[in-house]
C-alpha positions in Angstrom: -5.8 -16.9 15.0 -5.9 -13.3 13.8 -6.8 -10.2 15.7 -9.8 -8.0 15.0 -7.7 -4.9 14.5 -5.9 -6.7 11.6 -9.2 -7.4 9.9 -10.3 -3.8 10.5 -7.1 -2.5 8.9 -7.7 -4.7 5.9 -11.3 -3.7 5.5 -10.4 0.0 5.7 -7.6 -0.4 3.1 -9.9 -2.2 0.7 -12.6 0.5 1.2 -10.1 3.2 0.4 -9.0 1.4 -2.7 -12.6 0.9 -3.9 -13.5 4.5 -3.3 -10.3 5.7 -5.0 -11.1 3.5 -8.1 -14.7 4.6 -8.2 -14.2 8.3 -7.7 -11.2 8.6 -9.9 -12.8 6.9 -12.9 -13.0 9.4 -15.8 -10.6 11.8 -14.2 -7.0 12.3 -15.3 -5.0 11.1 -12.3 -1.5 12.3 -11.8 1.1 9.7 -12.5 2.7 8.6 -9.2 3.5 5.0 -9.9 5.8 4.5 -6.9 3.1 5.8 -4.5 0.6 3.5 -6.0 3.0 0.6 -5.7 3.6 1.5 -2.1 -0.1 1.4 -1.4 -0.5 -1.9 -3.3 2.3 -3.6 -1.2 0.8 -2.2 2.0 -2.6 -3.7 1.1 -0.9 -7.0 0.2 0.8 -7.0 3.6 -2.6 -6.4 5.3 -3.9 -9.4 3.4 -1.0 -11.6 4.4 -1.4 -10.5 8.0 -4.9 -11.9 8.1 -4.0 -15.0 6.1 -1.1 -15.9 8.4 -3.6 -16.4 11.3 -5.3 -19.1 9.2 -2.6 -21.0 7.2 1.2 -21.2 6.9 2.1 -18.6 9.6 5.8 -18.6 9.0 5.6 -18.1 5.3 2.9 -15.4 5.4 4.7 -13.6 8.2 7.8 -13.4 6.1 5.8 -12.3 3.1 4.0 -9.7 5.2 7.2 -8.1 6.4 8.8 -8.2 3.0 5.7 -6.4 1.6 6.0 -3.7 4.3 9.7 -3.2 3.4 8.9 -2.9 -0.3 6.0 -0.5 0.6 8.4 1.7 2.6 11.0 1.7 -0.2 8.4 2.7 -2.9 6.9 5.4 -0.7 10.4 6.8 -0.2 11.1 6.8 -3.9 7.8 8.4 -4.7 8.3 11.1 -2.1 11.8 11.8 -3.4 10.5 12.1 -6.9 7.7 14.5 -5.8 10.3 16.6 -4.0 12.5 16.7 -7.1 9.6 17.8 -9.2 8.7 20.5 -6.7 12.2 21.9 -6.9 12.0 22.0 -10.6 8.7 23.8 -10.5 9.9 26.5 -8.1 13.6 26.5 -8.7 
């Protein structure tokens, strides 16, 4: 069984993704692929969190935590790349 807070997290993440895709259509988005990958893996982890309450709990729990780890790594790389660009701009 899954908790209501897990479903709420998933719904909010999906809404943020939908709003981002709708409102950024036609605009030139900055290229931050690692930050986008971090958000994608976090969203995938939220999905796995809800699914693990329904089927294959051990597998989806492992997949969830693996996605959280990848998300953190991609966010770190993205932030380091942004910090490097900032130093180049003001250095």
